[in-house]
C-alpha positions as CSV (number, residue, x, y, z in Angstrom):
1,X,-18.6,-0.2,8.8
2,X,-17.8,-3.8,9.4
3,X,-20.8,-5.9,10.3
4,X,-20.8,-7.2,13.9
5,X,-18.1,-4.8,15.0
6,X,-18.5,-1.6,16.9
7,X,-16.9,1.4,15.2
8,X,-15.1,2.2,18.4
9,X,-13.3,-1.2,18.4
10,X,-12.1,-0.8,14.8
11,X,-11.0,2.8,15.5
12,X,-9.1,1.7,18.6
13,X,-7.2,-1.1,16.9
14,X,-6.3,1.1,13.9
15,X,-5.3,3.9,16.2
16,X,-3.1,1.6,18.2
17,X,-1.3,0.2,15.2
18,X,-1.1,3.7,13.6
19,X,0.7,4.9,16.7
20,X,3.1,1.9,16.6
21,X,3.7,2.5,13.0
22,X,4.4,6.2,13.5
23,X,6.9,5.4,16.3
24,X,8.7,2.9,13.9
25,X,8.8,5.6,11.2
26,X,10.3,8.1,13.6
27,X,12.9,5.5,14.7
28,X,13.8,4.7,11.1
29,X,14.2,8.4,10.2
30,X,16.5,8.9,13.2
31,X,18.6,6.0,12.1
32,X,18.8,7.1,8.5
33,X,19.7,10.7,9.3
34,X,22.4,9.6,11.7
35,X,20.7,11.0,14.8
36,X,20.0,7.6,16.4
37,X,22.0,7.4,19.7
38,X,23.5,3.9,19.1
39,X,22.8,2.6,15.7
40,X,25.1,3.4,12.8
41,X,23.9,1.2,9.9
42,X,26.0,-0.5,7.3
43,X,25.3,0.1,3.6
44,X,23.2,-3.1,3.5
45,X,21.3,-2.2,6.7
46,X,20.7,1.3,5.4
47,X,19.1,-0.1,2.2
48,X,16.9,-2.4,4.3
49,X,15.9,0.5,6.6
50,X,15.0,2.6,3.6
51,X,12.8,-0.2,2.2
52,X,11.2,-0.6,5.5
53,X,10.6,3.2,5.7
54,X,8.9,3.2,2.3
55,X,6.7,0.3,3.3
56,X,5.8,1.9,6.6
57,X,4.9,5.1,4.8
58,X,2.6,3.2,2.4
59,X,0.9,1.5,5.3
60,X,0.5,4.8,7.2
61,X,-1.1,6.4,4.2
62,X,-3.4,3.4,3.7
63,X,-4.6,3.6,7.3
64,X,-5.1,7.4,7.0
65,X,-6.5,7.6,3.4
66,X,-7.9,4.2,2.4
67,X,-9.4,2.7,5.5
68,X,-11.5,5.8,6.6
69,X,-13.3,5.6,3.2
70,X,-14.8,2.2,4.3
71,X,-14.8,2.5,8.1
72,X,-15.5,5.5,10.4
73,X,-12.0,6.1,11.8
74,X,-10.4,9.0,13.7
75,X,-7.0,7.4,14.2
76,X,-6.9,9.1,17.7
77,X,-8.7,6.6,19.9
78,X,-6.9,5.4,23.1
79,X,-9.6,2.8,23.9
80,X,-8.2,-0.6,24.8
81,X,-9.5,-3.7,23.2
82,X,-8.9,-7.4,23.8
83,X,-6.8,-9.7,21.7
84,X,-9.9,-11.4,20.2
85,X,-11.3,-8.0,19.0
86,X,-7.9,-7.0,17.7
87,X,-7.6,-10.2,15.8
88,X,-11.0,-9.6,14.2
89,X,-10.1,-6.1,13.1
90,X,-6.8,-7.2,11.7
91,X,-8.4,-10.0,9.7
92,X,-10.9,-7.5,8.3
93,X,-8.2,-5.0,7.5
94,X,-6.3,-7.8,5.7
95,X,-9.4,-8.7,3.7
96,X,-10.0,-5.0,2.9
97,X,-6.4,-4.6,1.6
98,X,-6.7,-7.8,-0.5
99,X,-10.1,-6.7,-1.9
100,X,-8.9,-3.3,-2.8
101,X,-5.7,-4.6,-4.4
102,X,-7.6,-7.1,-6.5
103,X,-10.2,-4.5,-7.5
104,X,-7.5,-2.1,-8.6
105,X,-5.8,-4.7,-10.7
106,X,-8.9,-5.4,-12.8
107,X,-8.7,-4.3,-16.5
108,X,-11.8,-2.2,-16.2
109,X,-10.4,-0.4,-13.2
110,X,-8.8,3.0,-13.7
111,X,-5.0,2.6,-13.2
112,X,-4.0,4.0,-9.9
113,X,-0.5,2.6,-8.9
114,X,-0.4,4.7,-5.7
115,X,-3.6,3.3,-4.3
116,X,-2.6,-0.2,-5.5
117,X,0.7,0.1,-3.6
118,X,-1.1,1.3,-0.5
119,X,-3.6,-1.6,-0.6
120,X,-0.9,-4.2,-1.1
121,X,1.1,-2.7,1.8
122,X,-2.0,-2.7,4.0
123,X,-2.5,-6.4,3.2
124,X,1.2,-7.2,4.0
125,X,1.1,-5.2,7.2
126,X,-2.1,-6.8,8.5
127,X,-0.7,-10.3,7.6
128,X,2.4,-9.6,9.6
129,X,0.4,-8.1,12.5
130,X,-1.6,-11.3,12.6
131,X,1.4,-13.6,13.0
132,X,1.4,-13.6,16.8
133,X,-2.1,-15.0,16.8
134,X,-1.1,-18.1,14.9
135,X,-4.3,-19.4,13.5
136,X,-5.3,-21.0,10.3
137,X,-6.9,-18.7,7.7
138,X,-9.3,-21.4,6.6
139,X,-10.9,-21.3,10.1
140,X,-11.9,-17.7,9.5
141,X,-13.8,-18.1,6.3
142,X,-17.3,-16.6,6.4
143,X,-20.1,-19.0,7.3
144,X,-17.8,-21.2,9.4
145,X,-19.1,-22.5,12.7
146,X,-15.8,-21.7,14.5
147,X,-15.7,-18.6,16.5
148,X,-12.7,-16.2,16.7
149,X,-12.5,-16.6,20.5
150,X,-11.8,-20.4,20.1
151,X,-9.3,-19.8,17.4
152,X,-7.3,-17.3,19.5
153,X,-7.7,-19.5,22.6
154,X,-6.2,-22.4,20.7
155,X,-3.3,-20.2,19.4
156,X,-2.5,-18.8,22.8
157,X,-3.2,-21.8,25.1
158,X,-3.1,-24.9,23.0
159,X,-5.6,-27.6,22.1
160,X,-6.9,-28.2,25.7
161,X,-8.4,-24.6,26.0
162,X,-9.5,-24.0,22.5
163,X,-10.3,-27.4,21.1
164,X,-11.1,-27.1,17.5
């Protein structure tokens, strides 16, 4: 469990992103099997879609297999959370992915390329999911006096509302 965060909040954010990810996987499968109503990919696009499908599969597996080992998750929550809470969870998921990836790369760690690939994919996915929030990672370091609410307010509304 993440300190200072309700398990329901983390479960809601992970569940939301898991549903979005599963929808994207379904869309990619339709495109690649030729059952998509409009899209007929070129060879280059097909390669890109296959790579995106592999990445999405790794992220889905990370959310279903890796994350529940550290946080109590059901993956079926429909509870809605605010943007600040979502940003907090995504930052912590990104940190979890980075920590797992670094730990799995240590020489004393048992080699597990599958878990390493999932941890790296989780990090990349969380990093991309945080892009709309547009805040500086240095402002989120532990022990900082800045609060997430102010960072998100600055990202969304500019300096006047979230003066840092």
